[in-house]
C-alpha positions in Angstrom: -40.0 -1.5 -57.9 -38.6 1.3 -56.1 -40.1 1.7 -52.3 -41.6 4.8 -51.2 -39.8 3.9 -47.7 -37.4 0.9 -46.3 -37.9 0.1 -42.8 -35.0 -1.4 -41.2 -34.4 -4.0 -38.3 -31.7 -4.7 -36.3 -32.6 -8.5 -34.8 -30.5 -10.6 -32.2 -32.1 -13.5 -30.6 -35.8 -11.8 -31.0 -37.9 -14.7 -31.6 -40.2 -14.2 -29.0 -41.2 -10.3 -30.6 -40.0 -10.6 -33.9 -43.4 -11.9 -35.5 -45.7 -9.4 -33.1 -43.2 -6.1 -34.9 -44.2 -7.3 -38.4 -47.8 -7.7 -37.8 -47.7 -4.8 -36.7 -46.4 -3.1 -39.2 -48.5 -5.5 -42.2 -51.4 -3.3 -40.7 -50.0 0.3 -40.8 -51.8 2.7 -42.7 -49.2 3.7 -45.1 -50.1 3.7 -48.5 -46.7 3.2 -50.2 -44.6 0.8 -51.5 -42.8 -0.7 -48.7 -39.2 -2.7 -48.7 -38.2 -4.4 -45.2 -34.6 -5.0 -44.5 -34.0 -7.0 -41.4 -30.7 -7.6 -40.2 -29.7 -10.8 -38.4 -26.9 -10.3 -35.9 -25.4 -13.2 -34.2 -28.9 -14.9 -33.7 -28.6 -17.9 -32.1 -32.5 -18.8 -31.8 -35.1 -19.3 -33.7 -35.5 -15.8 -34.8 -34.7 -16.2 -38.9 -37.1 -19.0 -39.2 -40.1 -16.6 -37.5 -38.5 -14.3 -40.5 -38.5 -16.6 -43.2 -42.2 -17.6 -42.2 -43.0 -13.9 -42.2 -41.8 -13.2 -45.5 -44.6 -15.6 -46.9 -47.4 -14.2 -44.4 -46.9 -10.4 -44.7 -45.7 -10.1 -48.2 -47.0 -6.4 -48.7 -43.9 -5.5 -46.5 -41.2 -7.4 -48.7 -39.0 -9.0 -46.4 -34.9 -9.1 -47.1 -32.9 -11.1 -44.9 -29.1 -10.1 -44.4 -26.3 -11.1 -41.9 -23.6 -8.6 -39.9 -21.8 -9.5 -37.0 -23.4 -9.0 -33.6 -24.2 -5.5 -32.2 -26.9 -2.8 -33.4 -24.2 -0.4 -35.0 -23.0 -3.4 -37.3 -26.8 -4.2 -38.5 -28.0 -0.8 -39.0 -24.9 0.1 -40.7 -25.5 -3.4 -43.0 -28.9 -2.3 -43.7 -27.7 1.0 -45.1 -25.4 -0.6 -47.3 -28.3 -3.4 -48.7 -30.4 -0.1 -49.8 -30.5 0.9 -53.3 -32.4 3.6 -53.5 -30.3 6.0 -51.2 -32.4 9.2 -51.5 -35.4 7.2 -50.4 -36.3 7.7 -46.6 -35.4 4.4 -43.7 -37.3 3.8 -40.7 -35.5 2.0 -38.0 -37.8 0.1 -36.0 -36.8 -2.1 -32.6 -37.5 -5.7 -33.2 -39.2 -6.2 -29.9 -41.8 -3.1 -30.3 -45.3 -3.0 -32.3 -46.4 -0.1 -33.7 -50.1 2.0 -33.4 -51.6 1.7 -37.1 -50.7 5.6 -37.8 -47.3 5.9 -36.8 -45.4 5.0 -40.1 -48.0 7.4 -41.5 -47.0 10.2 -38.9 -43.6 10.0 -39.0 -43.5 9.9 -43.5 -45.7 12.8 -43.6 -43.5 14.8 -41.2 -40.6 14.2 -43.1 -42.3 15.0 -46.2 -43.7 18.4 -44.8 -40.5 19.4 -43.3 -38.0 20.2 -45.8 -35.3 21.0 -43.1 -35.3 17.9 -41.0 -33.1 14.8 -41.3 -34.8 12.6 -38.5 -38.1 12.5 -36.8 -38.9 10.8 -33.8 -41.8 8.4 -32.4 -42.7 8.6 -29.2 -42.7 5.6 -27.3 -45.1 3.9 -24.1 -45.2 1.3 -22.4 -47.6 -1.9 -23.7 -50.2 -2.0 -21.4 -50.0 -5.5 -18.7 -52.6 -7.6 -18.5 -53.5 -9.5 -14.6 -50.8 -7.7 -12.7 -50.6 -8.2 -9.0 -50.2 -4.8 -7.0 -46.8 -4.7 -6.8 -46.3 -4.8 -10.3 -48.5 -2.2 -10.9 -47.8 0.0 -9.2 -43.9 -0.4 -10.5 -45.5 0.0 -14.1 -47.5 3.3 -12.9 -44.2 4.4 -11.1 -41.4 3.3 -13.7 -42.8 4.5 -16.9 -44.4 7.9 -15.6 -42.9 10.0 -18.1 -43.8 8.2 -21.1 -47.6 8.4 -19.8 -47.2 12.1 -19.6 -44.4 13.2 -22.4 -45.3 17.5 -22.0 -43.9 16.7 -17.8 -40.1 16.8 -18.9 -38.8 19.7 -20.8 -35.2 21.0 -21.7 -33.2 22.9 -18.9 -32.2 25.6 -21.2 -33.8 27.5 -24.1 -34.1 25.7 -27.0 -36.8 27.2 -29.2 -33.8 27.6 -32.0 -34.0 24.4 -32.4 -38.4 24.0 -32.8 -38.3 26.6 -35.7 -40.9 24.4 -37.3 -43.7 24.5 -34.6 -45.9 27.6 -35.4 -45.5 26.7 -39.1 -46.4 23.0 -38.7 -47.9 22.6 -35.2 -49.1 19.1 -33.8 -52.3 18.0 -33.0 -51.2 16.3 -29.6 -49.3 18.7 -28.1 -48.9 22.2 -27.3 -46.8 24.5 -29.5 -45.9 26.1 -26.2 -44.5 22.7 -24.9 -42.9 21.4 -27.9 -40.9 24.8 -28.2 -39.1 24.3 -24.3 -39.2 19.7 -25.3 -36.1 18.0 -25.6 -34.3 18.1 -28.5 -33.3 14.7 -28.9 -34.8 11.6 -30.7 -36.0 8.1 -29.0 -34.0 5.1 -30.6 -36.9 2.5 -30.7 -38.4 3.8 -33.7 -37.3 6.7 -36.0 -37.5 8.2 -39.8 -34.0 9.1 -41.7 -34.7 11.6 -44.6 -31.1 10.5 -46.2 -30.0 7.1 -45.1 -26.2 8.2 -46.6 -26.2 10.8 -43.5 -26.6 8.0 -41.3 -23.6 6.1 -39.5 -23.0 5.3 -36.5 -19.4 4.0 -34.9 -19.0 0.3 -35.2 -18.5 -0.3 -31.5 -20.7 -1.8 -29.2 -20.4 0.8 -26.7 -22.1 3.8 -29.2 -25.8 3.5 -29.0 -27.6 4.7 -32.1 -30.5 7.3 -30.7 -27.7 9.1 -28.2 -24.8 9.5 -30.4 -27.2 10.3 -33.8 -29.0 12.8 -32.0 -25.8 14.7 -31.4 -24.2 13.9 -34.6 -27.2 15.3 -36.4 -27.3 18.5 -34.2 -23.3 19.1 -34.6 -23.2 18.4 -38.4 -26.6 20.2 -39.4 -27.5 22.4 -37.3 -30.9 23.1 -35.4 -33.9 22.2 -37.0 -33.3 19.3 -38.0 -34.6 16.4 -35.7 -38.2 16.1 -34.3 -40.6 13.8 -31.9 -44.2 13.2 -33.5 -46.2 12.2 -30.1 -48.8 10.9 -31.9 -46.6 8.4 -33.6 -47.0 5.9 -31.2 -44.3 2.7 -30.5 -45.2 0.4 -27.6 -42.3 -1.3 -26.1 -42.2 -4.2 -23.3 -42.1 -2.4 -19.8 -39.6 -3.4 -17.4 -41.4 -4.4 -14.2 -38.8 -4.4 -11.7 -36.5 -1.7 -10.2 -33.7 -4.5 -10.8 -34.2 -4.0 -14.5 -35.1 -0.2 -14.5 -31.5 0.1 -12.4 -29.4 -1.8 -15.3 -31.2 0.4 -17.8 -30.4 3.5 -16.7 -26.8 2.7 -15.7 -26.4 1.5 -19.5 -28.2 5.1 -20.3 -25.7 6.7 -17.6 -22.7 4.9 -19.1 -23.4 5.7 -22.9 -23.9 9.4 -22.2 -20.3 9.6 -19.9 -18.5 7.8 -22.9 -20.1 10.9 -25.4 -18.9 13.3 -22.6 -15.4 11.7 -22.3 -14.8 10.6 -25.7 -16.2 13.5 -28.2 -15.7 16.9 -27.3 -17.3 18.6 -30.3 -20.8 17.0 -28.7 -20.3 19.2 -26.0 -22.5 22.1 -26.6 -25.3 19.9 -27.7 -24.9 17.4 -24.9 -25.9 20.7 -22.6 -28.8 21.2 -24.3 -29.8 17.4 -24.4 -30.3 17.8 -20.2 -34.0 18.2 -19.1 -36.2 18.3 -16.1 -39.5 17.7 -14.6 -41.7 20.6 -15.4 -43.8 20.7 -11.6 -45.9 23.4 -12.8 -47.3 20.9 -15.1 -47.2 18.1 -12.8 -48.8 19.7 -10.0 -52.2 20.0 -12.1 -52.7 16.4 -12.3 -54.5 14.4 -10.3 -52.6 13.7 -6.7 -52.1 10.1 -7.6 -50.5 10.7 -10.7 -47.6 13.7 -8.5 -47.2 11.0 -6.1 -46.3 8.6 -9.0 -43.8 11.5 -10.8 -42.5 12.2 -6.6 -41.4 8.1 -6.4 -40.0 8.1 -9.9 -37.6 11.5 -8.4 -36.6 9.2 -5.5 -35.7 6.5 -7.1 -33.9 8.1 -10.0 -31.9 10.1 -8.1 -31.0 7.2 -5.9 -30.3 5.4 -9.0 -27.8 8.1 -9.9 -26.2 8.6 -6.8 -25.3 4.5 -7.0 -23.9 4.6 -10.1 -21.3 7.2 -9.6 -20.9 5.3 -6.7 -20.0 1.9 -8.3 -16.3 0.4 -10.1 -16.4 1.8 -13.4 -17.6 0.3 -16.4 -17.6 0.0 -20.0 -20.9 0.5 -21.9 -20.1 -3.1 -23.7 -19.4 -4.9 -20.4 -23.0 -3.7 -19.6 -24.8 -4.6 -22.8 -26.8 -7.0 -22.6 -27.4 -9.7 -26.2 -29.9 -12.4 -24.5 -33.4 -9.9 -24.7 -36.2 -11.7 -25.3 
């Protein structure tokens, strides 16, 4: 049977996460035919065993297993090679996330309704954590404050020409005014590709899928080709230490520096991708929320200064494949 949609999951040592991810996919409200392709890229744990078990537990997902060299670029490109119907939408899903039951429906509806789009991204939110001590709870609220308040971050520059779909098809959960000045790139945790043949990232460990592809899509196909659906919620496991936040955002810093240094044709798009906090919006929130934003700014500013002072490293030296 020809699927209405493909799910693509690149998994490396995800034995502790893959079952909950697949369980959330089985609970989606999406009613079309599905094929799920899971690419195991160098696993040394029980991920494959868990996936084999899931093929029987969730037959509606029609799970197919494939293998590639270690690295998300190798895995995602291998998934596309395995797709039989190349004009069928594909959703890439991180193996360590869970999806709200309406997530796939929202992404699929958007790509069918808006013919000019190439990619539709979901909005990431941290999974709520129980039984946190006071310090961990404060870190949770501070380090993930932007995810909880998407309208608090806007583009530095006028990007309205990249949002020509807003007036025709406004979203219900955010204002049109905000979306017209919102960031123009998508998040990599979960995103839908209209045509998988147009998606290929360089097979290198120092290239990240979402940062590269946002620039590639805009540079190749122009404005109006990427949209974030703020009602398509994907839940990620939150980091709860300053050390972990530092390492994650240093990796992002190195990735962006790598793009700026090596792919000059992206320079105009990279400038337009820059964002800032909207203090007009933030200052209308309750005092505790304002305090969390101020604290986050102090942390992130200190980190950025430190990144520039540290010895230079390549992204593949920073990338960790021991994710659990």
